[in-house]
N, CA, C and O atoms as a Tripos MOL2 file, in Angstrom:
@<TRIPOS>MOLECULE
protein
  308   307    77     0     0
PROTEIN
NO_CHARGES

@<TRIPOS>ATOM
      1 N           8.1470  -10.3650    6.4690 N.3       1 MET1
      2 CA          7.8820   -8.9950    6.0460 C.3       1 MET1
      3 C           7.4340   -8.1700    7.2470 C.2       1 MET1
      4 O           6.6460   -8.6400    8.0680 O.2       1 MET1
      5 N           7.9260   -6.9620    7.3500 N.am      2 SER2
      6 CA          7.5150   -6.0390    8.3970 C.3       2 SER2
      7 C           6.1270   -5.5100    8.1040 C.2       2 SER2
      8 O           5.6380   -5.5750    6.9760 O.2       2 SER2
      9 N           5.5130   -4.9910    9.1320 N.am      3 LYS3
     10 CA          4.2010   -4.3790    8.9620 C.3       3 LYS3
     11 C           4.3410   -2.9370    8.4780 C.2       3 LYS3
     12 O           5.3440   -2.2730    8.7390 O.2       3 LYS3
     13 N           3.3180   -2.4690    7.7700 N.am      4 SER4
     14 CA          3.1840   -1.0480    7.5020 C.3       4 SER4
     15 C           2.7090   -0.3960    8.7920 C.2       4 SER4
     16 O           2.1590   -1.0640    9.6670 O.2       4 SER4
     17 N           2.9210    0.9030    8.9050 N.am      5 ILE5
     18 CA          2.4150    1.6460   10.0660 C.3       5 ILE5
     19 C           1.4890    2.7330    9.5470 C.2       5 ILE5
     20 O           1.8810    3.5470    8.7100 O.2       5 ILE5
     21 N           0.2640    2.7440   10.0440 N.am      6 PHE6
     22 CA         -0.7220    3.7380    9.6610 C.3       6 PHE6
     23 C          -0.8680    4.7240   10.8120 C.2       6 PHE6
     24 O          -1.3440    4.3710   11.8910 O.2       6 PHE6
     25 N          -0.4510    5.9760   10.5660 N.am      7 TYR7
     26 CA         -0.5430    7.0280   11.5620 C.3       7 TYR7
     27 C          -1.7840    7.8630   11.2960 C.2       7 TYR7
     28 O          -2.0680    8.2340   10.1570 O.2       7 TYR7
     29 N          -2.5220    8.1530   12.3670 N.am      8 HIS8
     30 CA         -3.6630    9.0550   12.2240 C.3       8 HIS8
     31 C          -3.8960    9.7840   13.5300 C.2       8 HIS8
     32 O          -3.2380    9.5120   14.5340 O.2       8 HIS8
     33 N          -4.8470   10.7220   13.5090 N.am      9 ALA9
     34 CA         -5.0860   11.5480   14.6870 C.3       9 ALA9
     35 C          -6.4810   11.3760   15.2660 C.2       9 ALA9
     36 O          -6.8680   12.1020   16.1810 O.2       9 ALA9
     37 N          -7.2360   10.4180   14.7400 N.am     10 GLY10
     38 CA         -8.5440   10.1330   15.3120 C.3      10 GLY10
     39 C          -9.7090   10.9030   14.7200 C.2      10 GLY10
     40 O         -10.8520   10.6940   15.1290 O.2      10 GLY10
     41 N          -9.4500   11.7860   13.7710 N.am     11 CYS11
     42 CA        -10.5470   12.5420   13.1630 C.3      11 CYS11
     43 C         -11.3500   11.6150   12.2400 C.2      11 CYS11
     44 O         -10.9240   10.4960   11.9560 O.2      11 CYS11
     45 N         -12.5050   12.0860   11.7790 N.am     12 SER12
     46 CA        -13.3710   11.2450   10.9450 C.3      12 SER12
     47 C         -12.7010   10.8420    9.6350 C.2      12 SER12
     48 O         -12.8950    9.7190    9.1710 O.2      12 SER12
     49 N         -11.9150   11.7380    9.0270 N.am     13 VAL13
     50 CA        -11.1840   11.4150    7.8020 C.3      13 VAL13
     51 C         -10.1940   10.2880    8.0800 C.2      13 VAL13
     52 O         -10.0730    9.3480    7.2950 O.2      13 VAL13
     53 N          -9.4860   10.3920    9.2080 N.am     14 CYS14
     54 CA         -8.4780    9.3930    9.5720 C.3      14 CYS14
     55 C          -9.1030    8.0340    9.8740 C.2      14 CYS14
     56 O          -8.5920    7.0030    9.4380 O.2      14 CYS14
     57 N         -10.1930    8.0330   10.6110 N.am     15 VAL15
     58 CA        -10.8430    6.7700   10.9780 C.3      15 VAL15
     59 C         -11.3940    6.0750    9.7460 C.2      15 VAL15
     60 O         -11.3020    4.8530    9.6290 O.2      15 VAL15
     61 N         -11.9620    6.8370    8.8320 N.am     16 SER16
     62 CA        -12.4560    6.2650    7.5770 C.3      16 SER16
     63 C         -11.3060    5.6430    6.7810 C.2      16 SER16
     64 O         -11.4360    4.5380    6.2540 O.2      16 SER16
     65 N         -10.1860    6.3550    6.6980 N.am     17 ALA17
     66 CA         -9.0150    5.8350    5.9870 C.3      17 ALA17
     67 C          -8.4560    4.6000    6.6930 C.2      17 ALA17
     68 O          -8.0000    3.6660    6.0350 O.2      17 ALA17
     69 N          -8.4870    4.5890    8.0210 N.am     18 GLU18
     70 CA         -8.0230    3.4210    8.7830 C.3      18 GLU18
     71 C          -8.8080    2.1750    8.3850 C.2      18 GLU18
     72 O          -8.2240    1.1190    8.1420 O.2      18 GLU18
     73 N         -10.1290    2.3010    8.3180 N.am     19 HIS19
     74 CA        -10.9660    1.1620    7.9350 C.3      19 HIS19
     75 C         -10.6360    0.6910    6.5230 C.2      19 HIS19
     76 O         -10.5720   -0.5110    6.2680 O.2      19 HIS19
     77 N         -10.4290    1.6260    5.6150 N.am     20 ASP20
     78 CA        -10.0830    1.2560    4.2400 C.3      20 ASP20
     79 C          -8.7280    0.5500    4.1720 C.2      20 ASP20
     80 O          -8.5830   -0.4450    3.4620 O.2      20 ASP20
     81 N          -7.7500    1.0520    4.8970 N.am     21 ILE21
     82 CA         -6.4130    0.4350    4.8980 C.3      21 ILE21
     83 C          -6.4930   -0.9860    5.4440 C.2      21 ILE21
     84 O          -5.9130   -1.9050    4.8660 O.2      21 ILE21
     85 N          -7.2050   -1.1730    6.5450 N.am     22 ILE22
     86 CA         -7.3440   -2.5120    7.1210 C.3      22 ILE22
     87 C          -8.0240   -3.4490    6.1320 C.2      22 ILE22
     88 O          -7.6180   -4.6030    5.9880 O.2      22 ILE22
     89 N          -9.0590   -2.9600    5.4490 N.am     23 ASN23
     90 CA         -9.7400   -3.7890    4.4580 C.3      23 ASN23
     91 C          -8.8360   -4.1230    3.2760 C.2      23 ASN23
     92 O          -8.9450   -5.2090    2.7060 O.2      23 ASN23
     93 N          -7.9530   -3.2110    2.9050 N.am     24 LEU24
     94 CA         -7.0670   -3.4330    1.7620 C.3      24 LEU24
     95 C          -5.8990   -4.3620    2.0690 C.2      24 LEU24
     96 O          -5.6020   -5.2660    1.2890 O.2      24 LEU24
     97 N          -5.2360   -4.1450    3.2020 N.am     25 VAL25
     98 CA         -4.0070   -4.8980    3.4720 C.3      25 VAL25
     99 C          -4.1560   -5.9450    4.5690 C.2      25 VAL25
    100 O          -3.2800   -6.7960    4.7230 O.2      25 VAL25
    101 N          -5.2380   -5.9020    5.3300 N.am     26 GLY26
    102 CA         -5.4560   -6.8420    6.4140 C.3      26 GLY26
    103 C          -4.8870   -6.3370    7.7260 C.2      26 GLY26
    104 O          -3.7890   -5.7810    7.7650 O.2      26 GLY26
    105 N          -5.6320   -6.5310    8.7900 N.am     27 ALA27
    106 CA         -5.2350   -6.0310   10.1160 C.3      27 ALA27
    107 C          -3.8950   -6.6110   10.5750 C.2      27 ALA27
    108 O          -3.1640   -5.9670   11.3270 O.2      27 ALA27
    109 N          -3.5760   -7.8160   10.1270 N.am     28 GLU28
    110 CA         -2.3280   -8.4480   10.5470 C.3      28 GLU28
    111 C          -1.0990   -7.8480    9.8650 C.2      28 GLU28
    112 O           0.0320   -8.1380   10.2550 O.2      28 GLU28
    113 N          -1.3200   -7.0090    8.8460 N.am     29 ASN29
    114 CA         -0.2120   -6.4360    8.0760 C.3      29 ASN29
    115 C           0.0340   -4.9550    8.3490 C.2      29 ASN29
    116 O           0.8980   -4.3400    7.7230 O.2      29 ASN29
    117 N          -0.7190   -4.3880    9.2770 N.am     30 VAL30
    118 CA         -0.5780   -2.9590    9.5390 C.3      30 VAL30
    119 C          -0.7110   -2.6810   11.0330 C.2      30 VAL30
    120 O          -1.5830   -3.2270   11.7100 O.2      30 VAL30
    121 N           0.1770   -1.8180   11.5300 N.am     31 GLU31
    122 CA          0.0790   -1.3290   12.9060 C.3      31 GLU31
    123 C          -0.6380    0.0120   12.8540 C.2      31 GLU31
    124 O          -0.2490    0.8960   12.0910 O.2      31 GLU31
    125 N          -1.6680    0.1660   13.6490 N.am     32 ILE32
    126 CA         -2.4250    1.4150   13.6900 C.3      32 ILE32
    127 C          -1.9180    2.2440   14.8650 C.2      32 ILE32
    128 O          -1.8770    1.7720   16.0010 O.2      32 ILE32
    129 N          -1.5330    3.4930   14.5750 N.am     33 VAL33
    130 CA         -1.0360    4.3920   15.6180 C.3      33 VAL33
    131 C          -1.8440    5.6850   15.5820 C.2      33 VAL33
    132 O          -1.7610    6.4560   14.6260 O.2      33 VAL33
    133 N          -2.6190    5.9090   16.6270 N.am     34 ASN34
    134 CA         -3.3750    7.1520   16.7610 C.3      34 ASN34
    135 C          -2.5000    8.1340   17.5320 C.2      34 ASN34
    136 O          -2.4150    8.0720   18.7580 O.2      34 ASN34
    137 N          -1.8500    9.0410   16.8030 N.am     35 ILE35
    138 CA         -0.9410    9.9800   17.4660 C.3      35 ILE35
    139 C          -1.6960   11.1060   18.1600 C.2      35 ILE35
    140 O          -1.1010   11.9050   18.8830 O.2      35 ILE35
    141 N          -3.0140   11.1700   17.9400 N.am     36 GLY36
    142 CA         -3.8240   12.0950   18.7230 C.3      36 GLY36
    143 C          -3.9110   11.6220   20.1680 C.2      36 GLY36
    144 O          -3.9670   12.4310   21.0940 O.2      36 GLY36
    145 N          -3.9230   10.3130   20.3520 N.am     37 GLU37
    146 CA         -3.9700    9.7220   21.6900 C.3      37 GLU37
    147 C          -2.5800    9.3660   22.2200 C.2      37 GLU37
    148 O          -2.3520    9.3840   23.4290 O.2      37 GLU37
    149 N          -1.6580    9.0460   21.3210 N.am     38 ASN38
    150 CA         -0.3210    8.6040   21.7120 C.3      38 ASN38
    151 C           0.7220    9.5910   21.1740 C.2      38 ASN38
    152 O           1.4540    9.2950   20.2300 O.2      38 ASN38
    153 N           0.7660   10.7570   21.7960 N.am     39 LYS39
    154 CA          1.6460   11.8280   21.3170 C.3      39 LYS39
    155 C           3.1280   11.4700   21.4040 C.2      39 LYS39
    156 O           3.9530   12.1120   20.7550 O.2      39 LYS39
    157 N           3.4740   10.4600   22.1920 N.am     40 ALA40
    158 CA          4.8680   10.0290   22.3070 C.3      40 ALA40
    159 C           5.3940    9.4860   20.9790 C.2      40 ALA40
    160 O           6.6070    9.3670   20.8040 O.2      40 ALA40
    161 N           4.5050    9.1570   20.0430 N.am     41 ARG41
    162 CA          4.9400    8.5910   18.7610 C.3      41 ARG41
    163 C           4.9730    9.6270   17.6400 C.2      41 ARG41
    164 O           5.2370    9.2820   16.4880 O.2      41 ARG41
    165 N           4.7080   10.8910   17.9670 N.am     42 ILE42
    166 CA          4.7300   11.9530   16.9460 C.3      42 ILE42
    167 C           6.1240   12.0720   16.3250 C.2      42 ILE42
    168 O           6.2480   12.1280   15.1010 O.2      42 ILE42
    169 N           7.1570   12.1100   17.1390 N.am     43 LYS43
    170 CA          8.5250   12.2570   16.6210 C.3      43 LYS43
    171 C           8.8770   11.0940   15.7020 C.2      43 LYS43
    172 O           9.5100   11.2980   14.6660 O.2      43 LYS43
    173 N           8.4810    9.8900   16.0620 N.am     44 GLU44
    174 CA          8.6970    8.7040   15.2320 C.3      44 GLU44
    175 C           8.0410    8.8840   13.8590 C.2      44 GLU44
    176 O           8.6400    8.5840   12.8270 O.2      44 GLU44
    177 N           6.8080    9.3770   13.8690 N.am     45 ALA45
    178 CA          6.0900    9.6050   12.6120 C.3      45 ALA45
    179 C           6.8070   10.6570   11.7680 C.2      45 ALA45
    180 O           6.9830   10.4800   10.5630 O.2      45 ALA45
    181 N           7.2150   11.7430   12.4010 N.am     46 GLU46
    182 CA          7.9260   12.7950   11.6660 C.3      46 GLU46
    183 C           9.2370   12.2650   11.0950 C.2      46 GLU46
    184 O           9.5890   12.5880    9.9600 O.2      46 GLU46
    185 N           9.9570   11.4660   11.8560 N.am     47 ASN47
    186 CA         11.2210   10.8940   11.3810 C.3      47 ASN47
    187 C          10.9970    9.9630   10.1980 C.2      47 ASN47
    188 O          11.8890    9.7830    9.3690 O.2      47 ASN47
    189 N           9.8070    9.3710   10.1160 N.am     48 ALA48
    190 CA          9.4720    8.4880    8.9980 C.3      48 ALA48
    191 C           9.0120    9.2770    7.7710 C.2      48 ALA48
    192 O           8.7720    8.6950    6.7120 O.2      48 ALA48
    193 N           8.8880   10.5930    7.9100 N.am     49 GLY49
    194 CA          8.5070   11.4300    6.7770 C.3      49 GLY49
    195 C           7.0510   11.8440    6.7500 C.2      49 GLY49
    196 O           6.5860   12.4020    5.7560 O.2      49 GLY49
    197 N           6.3210   11.5810    7.8270 N.am     50 VAL50
    198 CA          4.9080   11.9540    7.8810 C.3      50 VAL50
    199 C           4.8010   13.4700    8.0460 C.2      50 VAL50
    200 O           5.3300   14.0460    8.9970 O.2      50 VAL50
    201 N           4.1080   14.0970    7.1040 N.am     51 LYS51
    202 CA          3.8990   15.5540    7.1280 C.3      51 LYS51
    203 C           2.4730   15.9040    7.5290 C.2      51 LYS51
    204 O           2.2100   16.9920    8.0400 O.2      51 LYS51
    205 N           1.5490   14.9630    7.2910 N.am     52 SER52
    206 CA          0.1500   15.1420    7.6470 C.3      52 SER52
    207 C          -0.4470   13.7520    7.8480 C.2      52 SER52
    208 O           0.0850   12.7530    7.3660 O.2      52 SER52
    209 N          -1.5490   13.7150    8.5630 N.am     53 VAL53
    210 CA         -2.2370   12.4440    8.7810 C.3      53 VAL53
    211 C          -3.6240   12.5150    8.1440 C.2      53 VAL53
    212 O          -4.2270   13.5860    8.0830 O.2      53 VAL53
    213 N          -4.1130   11.4050    7.6840 N.am     54 PRO54
    214 CA         -3.5990   10.0520    7.7940 C.3      54 PRO54
    215 C          -2.4520    9.7910    6.8220 C.2      54 PRO54
    216 O          -2.3920   10.3670    5.7360 O.2      54 PRO54
    217 N          -1.5440    8.9090    7.2400 N.am     55 ALA55
    218 CA         -0.4140    8.5290    6.4030 C.3      55 ALA55
    219 C          -0.0310    7.0830    6.6900 C.2      55 ALA55
    220 O          -0.1540    6.6010    7.8160 O.2      55 ALA55
    221 N           0.4290    6.4110    5.6580 N.am     56 LEU56
    222 CA          0.8620    5.0250    5.7740 C.3      56 LEU56
    223 C           2.3420    4.9550    5.4530 C.2      56 LEU56
    224 O           2.7770    5.4140    4.3970 O.2      56 LEU56
    225 N           3.1180    4.3790    6.3670 N.am     57 VAL57
    226 CA          4.5440    4.1590    6.1280 C.3      57 VAL57
    227 C           4.7100    2.6740    5.8170 C.2      57 VAL57
    228 O           4.3720    1.8130    6.6280 O.2      57 VAL57
    229 N           5.2330    2.3970    4.6370 N.am     58 THR58
    230 CA          5.3690    1.0140    4.1830 C.3      58 THR58
    231 C           6.6070    0.3670    4.7900 C.2      58 THR58
    232 O           7.4830    1.0650    5.3010 O.2      58 THR58
    233 N           6.6880   -0.9650    4.7390 N.am     59 PRO59
    234 CA          7.8770   -1.6480    5.2570 C.3      59 PRO59
    235 C           9.1660   -1.2110    4.5600 C.2      59 PRO59
    236 O          10.2450   -1.3190    5.1420 O.2      59 PRO59
    237 N           9.0710   -0.7200    3.3240 N.am     60 ASN60
    238 CA         10.2480   -0.2250    2.5950 C.3      60 ASN60
    239 C          10.6340    1.1850    3.0050 C.2      60 ASN60
    240 O          11.6540    1.7020    2.5510 O.2      60 ASN60
    241 N           9.8250    1.8200    3.8660 N.am     61 GLY61
    242 CA         10.1270    3.1720    4.3220 C.3      61 GLY61
    243 C           9.4830    4.2750    3.5020 C.2      61 GLY61
    244 O           9.7550    5.4520    3.7350 O.2      61 GLY61
    245 N           8.6340    3.9180    2.5470 N.am     62 ASN62
    246 CA          7.9130    4.9340    1.7830 C.3      62 ASN62
    247 C           6.7660    5.4790    2.6180 C.2      62 ASN62
    248 O           6.0580    4.7210    3.2820 O.2      62 ASN62
    249 N           6.5830    6.7920    2.5820 N.am     63 THR63
    250 CA          5.4900    7.4270    3.3110 C.3      63 THR63
    251 C           4.4290    7.8570    2.3220 C.2      63 THR63
    252 O           4.6830    8.6600    1.4240 O.2      63 THR63
    253 N           3.2300    7.3110    2.4990 N.am     64 LEU64
    254 CA          2.1070    7.5930    1.6150 C.3      64 LEU64
    255 C           1.0920    8.4380    2.3690 C.2      64 LEU64
    256 O           0.4680    7.9720    3.3230 O.2      64 LEU64
    257 N           0.9300    9.6840    1.9340 N.am     65 HIS65
    258 CA         -0.0430   10.5670    2.5630 C.3      65 HIS65
    259 C          -1.4050   10.3240    1.9120 C.2      65 HIS65
    260 O          -1.5430   10.3740    0.6900 O.2      65 HIS65
    261 N          -2.3960   10.0640    2.7450 N.am     66 ILE66
    262 CA         -3.7210    9.6800    2.2770 C.3      66 ILE66
    263 C          -4.7050   10.7820    2.6400 C.2      66 ILE66
    264 O          -4.8790   11.1190    3.8110 O.2      66 ILE66
    265 N          -5.3530   11.3440    1.6060 N.am     67 ASN67
    266 CA         -6.3270   12.4030    1.8440 C.3      67 ASN67
    267 C          -5.6530   13.4910    2.6650 C.2      67 ASN67
    268 O          -4.4390   13.6660    2.5610 O.2      67 ASN67
    269 N          -6.3920   14.2170    3.4670 N.am     68 PHE68
    270 CA         -5.7840   15.1950    4.3650 C.3      68 PHE68
    271 C          -6.7070   15.3810    5.5450 C.2      68 PHE68
    272 O          -7.8330   15.8580    5.4010 O.2      68 PHE68
    273 N          -6.2260   15.0040    6.7120 N.am     69 GLY69
    274 CA         -6.9940   15.1670    7.9420 C.3      69 GLY69
    275 C          -6.4460   16.3070    8.7740 C.2      69 GLY69
    276 O          -7.1930   17.1870    9.2020 O.2      69 GLY69
    277 N          -5.1230   16.2920    9.0080 N.am     70 ALA70
    278 CA         -4.4870   17.3180    9.8280 C.3      70 ALA70
    279 C          -2.9890   17.3290    9.5620 C.2      70 ALA70
    280 O          -2.3810   16.2920    9.2980 O.2      70 ALA70
    281 N          -2.4020   18.5240    9.6350 N.am     71 SER71
    282 CA         -0.9470   18.6330    9.5330 C.3      71 SER71
    283 C          -0.3320   18.1860   10.8560 C.2      71 SER71
    284 O          -1.0080   18.1560   11.8840 O.2      71 SER71
    285 N           0.9360   17.8450   10.8230 N.am     72 MET72
    286 CA          1.6120   17.4450   12.0540 C.3      72 MET72
    287 C           1.6330   18.5870   13.0700 C.2      72 MET72
    288 O           1.5670   18.3390   14.2740 O.2      72 MET72
    289 N           1.7240   19.8300   12.6020 N.am     73 SER73
    290 CA          1.7080   20.9550   13.5490 C.3      73 SER73
    291 C           0.3470   21.0640   14.2380 C.2      73 SER73
    292 O           0.2770   21.4580   15.4020 O.2      73 SER73
    293 N          -0.7290   20.7210   13.5370 N.am     74 ASP74
    294 CA         -2.0440   20.7040   14.1570 C.3      74 ASP74
    295 C          -2.1320   19.6100   15.2140 C.2      74 ASP74
    296 O          -2.7130   19.8150   16.2800 O.2      74 ASP74
    297 N          -1.5600   18.4590   14.9210 N.am     75 VAL75
    298 CA         -1.6000   17.3250   15.8450 C.3      75 VAL75
    299 C          -0.8040   17.6410   17.1120 C.2      75 VAL75
    300 O          -1.2070   17.2810   18.2180 O.2      75 VAL75
    301 N           0.3270   18.3170   16.9340 N.am     76 LYS76
    302 CA          1.1650   18.6640   18.0970 C.3      76 LYS76
    303 C           0.4550   19.6430   19.0270 C.2      76 LYS76
    304 O           0.6880   19.6580   20.2350 O.2      76 LYS76
    305 N          -0.4230   20.4660   18.4320 N.am     77 GLY77
    306 CA         -1.1740   21.4190   19.2450 C.3      77 GLY77
    307 C          -0.4310   22.6190   19.4980 C.2      77 GLY77
    308 O          -0.9280   23.5220   20.1700 O.2      77 GLY77
@<TRIPOS>BOND
     1     1     2 1
     2     2     3 1
     3     3     4 2
     4     3     5 am
     5     5     6 1
     6     6     7 1
     7     7     8 2
     8     7     9 am
     9     9    10 1
    10    10    11 1
    11    11    12 2
    12    11    13 am
    13    13    14 1
    14    14    15 1
    15    15    16 2
    16    15    17 am
    17    17    18 1
    18    18    19 1
    19    19    20 2
    20    19    21 am
    21    21    22 1
    22    22    23 1
    23    23    24 2
    24    23    25 am
    25    25    26 1
    26    26    27 1
    27    27    28 2
    28    27    29 am
    29    29    30 1
    30    30    31 1
    31    31    32 2
    32    31    33 am
    33    33    34 1
    34    34    35 1
    35    35    36 2
    36    35    37 am
    37    37    38 1
    38    38    39 1
    39    39    40 2
    40    39    41 am
    41    41    42 1
    42    42    43 1
    43    43    44 2
    44    43    45 am
    45    45    46 1
    46    46    47 1
    47    47    48 2
    48    47    49 am
    49    49    50 1
    50    50    51 1
    51    51    52 2
    52    51    53 am
    53    53    54 1
    54    54    55 1
    55    55    56 2
    56    55    57 am
    57    57    58 1
    58    58    59 1
    59    59    60 2
    60    59    61 am
    61    61    62 1
    62    62    63 1
    63    63    64 2
    64    63    65 am
    65    65    66 1
    66    66    67 1
    67    67    68 2
    68    67    69 am
    69    69    70 1
    70    70    71 1
    71    71    72 2
    72    71    73 am
    73    73    74 1
    74    74    75 1
    75    75    76 2
    76    75    77 am
    77    77    78 1
    78    78    79 1
    79    79    80 2
    80    79    81 am
    81    81    82 1
    82    82    83 1
    83    83    84 2
    84    83    85 am
    85    85    86 1
    86    86    87 1
    87    87    88 2
    88    87    89 am
    89    89    90 1
    90    90    91 1
    91    91    92 2
    92    91    93 am
    93    93    94 1
    94    94    95 1
    95    95    96 2
    96    95    97 am
    97    97    98 1
    98    98    99 1
    99    99   100 2
   100    99   101 am
   101   101   102 1
   102   102   103 1
   103   103   104 2
   104   103   105 am
   105   105   106 1
   106   106   107 1
   107   107   108 2
   108   107   109 am
   109   109   110 1
   110   110   111 1
   111   111   112 2
   112   111   113 am
   113   113   114 1
   114   114   115 1
   115   115   116 2
   116   115   117 am
   117   117   118 1
   118   118   119 1
   119   119   120 2
   120   119   121 am
   121   121   122 1
   122   122   123 1
   123   123   124 2
   124   123   125 am
   125   125   126 1
   126   126   127 1
   127   127   128 2
   128   127   129 am
   129   129   130 1
   130   130   131 1
   131   131   132 2
   132   131   133 am
   133   133   134 1
   134   134   135 1
   135   135   136 2
   136   135   137 am
   137   137   138 1
   138   138   139 1
   139   139   140 2
   140   139   141 am
   141   141   142 1
   142   142   143 1
   143   143   144 2
   144   143   145 am
   145   145   146 1
   146   146   147 1
   147   147   148 2
   148   147   149 am
   149   149   150 1
   150   150   151 1
   151   151   152 2
   152   151   153 am
   153   153   154 1
   154   154   155 1
   155   155   156 2
   156   155   157 am
   157   157   158 1
   158   158   159 1
   159   159   160 2
   160   159   161 am
   161   161   162 1
   162   162   163 1
   163   163   164 2
   164   163   165 am
   165   165   166 1
   166   166   167 1
   167   167   168 2
   168   167   169 am
   169   169   170 1
   170   170   171 1
   171   171   172 2
   172   171   173 am
   173   173   174 1
   174   174   175 1
   175   175   176 2
   176   175   177 am
   177   177   178 1
   178   178   179 1
   179   179   180 2
   180   179   181 am
   181   181   182 1
   182   182   183 1
   183   183   184 2
   184   183   185 am
   185   185   186 1
   186   186   187 1
   187   187   188 2
   188   187   189 am
   189   189   190 1
   190   190   191 1
   191   191   192 2
   192   191   193 am
   193   193   194 1
   194   194   195 1
   195   195   196 2
   196   195   197 am
   197   197   198 1
   198   198   199 1
   199   199   200 2
   200   199   201 am
   201   201   202 1
   202   202   203 1
   203   203   204 2
   204   203   205 am
   205   205   206 1
   206   206   207 1
   207   207   208 2
   208   207   209 am
   209   209   210 1
   210   210   211 1
   211   211   212 2
   212   211   213 am
   213   213   214 1
   214   214   215 1
   215   215   216 2
   216   215   217 am
   217   217   218 1
   218   218   219 1
   219   219   220 2
   220   219   221 am
   221   221   222 1
   222   222   223 1
   223   223   224 2
   224   223   225 am
   225   225   226 1
   226   226   227 1
   227   227   228 2
   228   227   229 am
   229   229   230 1
   230   230   231 1
   231   231   232 2
   232   231   233 am
   233   233   234 1
   234   234   235 1
   235   235   236 2
   236   235   237 am
   237   237   238 1
   238   238   239 1
   239   239   240 2
   240   239   241 am
   241   241   242 1
   242   242   243 1
   243   243   244 2
   244   243   245 am
   245   245   246 1
   246   246   247 1
   247   247   248 2
   248   247   249 am
   249   249   250 1
   250   250   251 1
   251   251   252 2
   252   251   253 am
   253   253   254 1
   254   254   255 1
   255   255   256 2
   256   255   257 am
   257   257   258 1
   258   258   259 1
   259   259   260 2
   260   259   261 am
   261   261   262 1
   262   262   263 1
   263   263   264 2
   264   263   265 am
   265   265   266 1
   266   266   267 1
   267   267   268 2
   268   267   269 am
   269   269   270 1
   270   270   271 1
   271   271   272 2
   272   271   273 am
   273   273   274 1
   274   274   275 1
   275   275   276 2
   276   275   277 am
   277   277   278 1
   278   278   279 1
   279   279   280 2
   280   279   281 am
   281   281   282 1
   282   282   283 1
   283   283   284 2
   284   283   285 am
   285   285   286 1
   286   286   287 1
   287   287   288 2
   288   287   289 am
   289   289   290 1
   290   290   291 1
   291   291   292 2
   292   291   293 am
   293   293   294 1
   294   294   295 1
   295   295   296 2
   296   295   297 am
   297   297   298 1
   298   298   299 1
   299   299   300 2
   300   299   301 am
   301   301   302 1
   302   302   303 1
   303   303   304 2
   304   303   305 am
   305   305   306 1
   306   306   307 1
   307   307   308 2
@<TRIPOS>SUBSTRUCTURE
     1 MET1         2 RESIDUE 1 A MET
     2 SER2         6 RESIDUE 1 A SER
     3 LYS3        10 RESIDUE 1 A LYS
     4 SER4        14 RESIDUE 1 A SER
     5 ILE5        18 RESIDUE 1 A ILE
     6 PHE6        22 RESIDUE 1 A PHE
     7 TYR7        26 RESIDUE 1 A TYR
     8 HIS8        30 RESIDUE 1 A HIS
     9 ALA9        34 RESIDUE 1 A ALA
    10 GLY10       38 RESIDUE 1 A GLY
    11 CYS11       42 RESIDUE 1 A CYS
    12 SER12       46 RESIDUE 1 A SER
    13 VAL13       50 RESIDUE 1 A VAL
    14 CYS14       54 RESIDUE 1 A CYS
    15 VAL15       58 RESIDUE 1 A VAL
    16 SER16       62 RESIDUE 1 A SER
    17 ALA17       66 RESIDUE 1 A ALA
    18 GLU18       70 RESIDUE 1 A GLU
    19 HIS19       74 RESIDUE 1 A HIS
    20 ASP20       78 RESIDUE 1 A ASP
    21 ILE21       82 RESIDUE 1 A ILE
    22 ILE22       86 RESIDUE 1 A ILE
    23 ASN23       90 RESIDUE 1 A ASN
    24 LEU24       94 RESIDUE 1 A LEU
    25 VAL25       98 RESIDUE 1 A VAL
    26 GLY26      102 RESIDUE 1 A GLY
    27 ALA27      106 RESIDUE 1 A ALA
    28 GLU28      110 RESIDUE 1 A GLU
    29 ASN29      114 RESIDUE 1 A ASN
    30 VAL30      118 RESIDUE 1 A VAL
    31 GLU31      122 RESIDUE 1 A GLU
    32 ILE32      126 RESIDUE 1 A ILE
    33 VAL33      130 RESIDUE 1 A VAL
    34 ASN34      134 RESIDUE 1 A ASN
    35 ILE35      138 RESIDUE 1 A ILE
    36 GLY36      142 RESIDUE 1 A GLY
    37 GLU37      146 RESIDUE 1 A GLU
    38 ASN38      150 RESIDUE 1 A ASN
    39 LYS39      154 RESIDUE 1 A LYS
    40 ALA40      158 RESIDUE 1 A ALA
    41 ARG41      162 RESIDUE 1 A ARG
    42 ILE42      166 RESIDUE 1 A ILE
    43 LYS43      170 RESIDUE 1 A LYS
    44 GLU44      174 RESIDUE 1 A GLU
    45 ALA45      178 RESIDUE 1 A ALA
    46 GLU46      182 RESIDUE 1 A GLU
    47 ASN47      186 RESIDUE 1 A ASN
    48 ALA48      190 RESIDUE 1 A ALA
    49 GLY49      194 RESIDUE 1 A GLY
    50 VAL50      198 RESIDUE 1 A VAL
    51 LYS51      202 RESIDUE 1 A LYS
    52 SER52      206 RESIDUE 1 A SER
    53 VAL53      210 RESIDUE 1 A VAL
    54 PRO54      214 RESIDUE 1 A PRO
    55 ALA55      218 RESIDUE 1 A ALA
    56 LEU56      222 RESIDUE 1 A LEU
    57 VAL57      226 RESIDUE 1 A VAL
    58 THR58      230 RESIDUE 1 A THR
    59 PRO59      234 RESIDUE 1 A PRO
    60 ASN60      238 RESIDUE 1 A ASN
    61 GLY61      242 RESIDUE 1 A GLY
    62 ASN62      246 RESIDUE 1 A ASN
    63 THR63      250 RESIDUE 1 A THR
    64 LEU64      254 RESIDUE 1 A LEU
    65 HIS65      258 RESIDUE 1 A HIS
    66 ILE66      262 RESIDUE 1 A ILE
    67 ASN67      266 RESIDUE 1 A ASN
    68 PHE68      270 RESIDUE 1 A PHE
    69 GLY69      274 RESIDUE 1 A GLY
    70 ALA70      278 RESIDUE 1 A ALA
    71 SER71      282 RESIDUE 1 A SER
    72 MET72      286 RESIDUE 1 A MET
    73 SER73      290 RESIDUE 1 A SER
    74 ASP74      294 RESIDUE 1 A ASP
    75 VAL75      298 RESIDUE 1 A VAL
    76 LYS76      302 RESIDUE 1 A LYS
    77 GLY77      306 RESIDUE 1 A GLY
């Protein structure tokens, strides 16, 4: 099984959600991507359907938006 990918921007809402996701699915089952620090992965996140962060992209390609930390346009700056 592929890993889920959890995209976030490093804000307090995102970091809190990151901890919850890791506790729910296990660190070995999710790749954490801070697009606030790694802007090269923004396009990848957008192509996966991420409209705002934090968001979890499942191995099946479903994009689950969790709470609301920042829109992708905010992350791009």
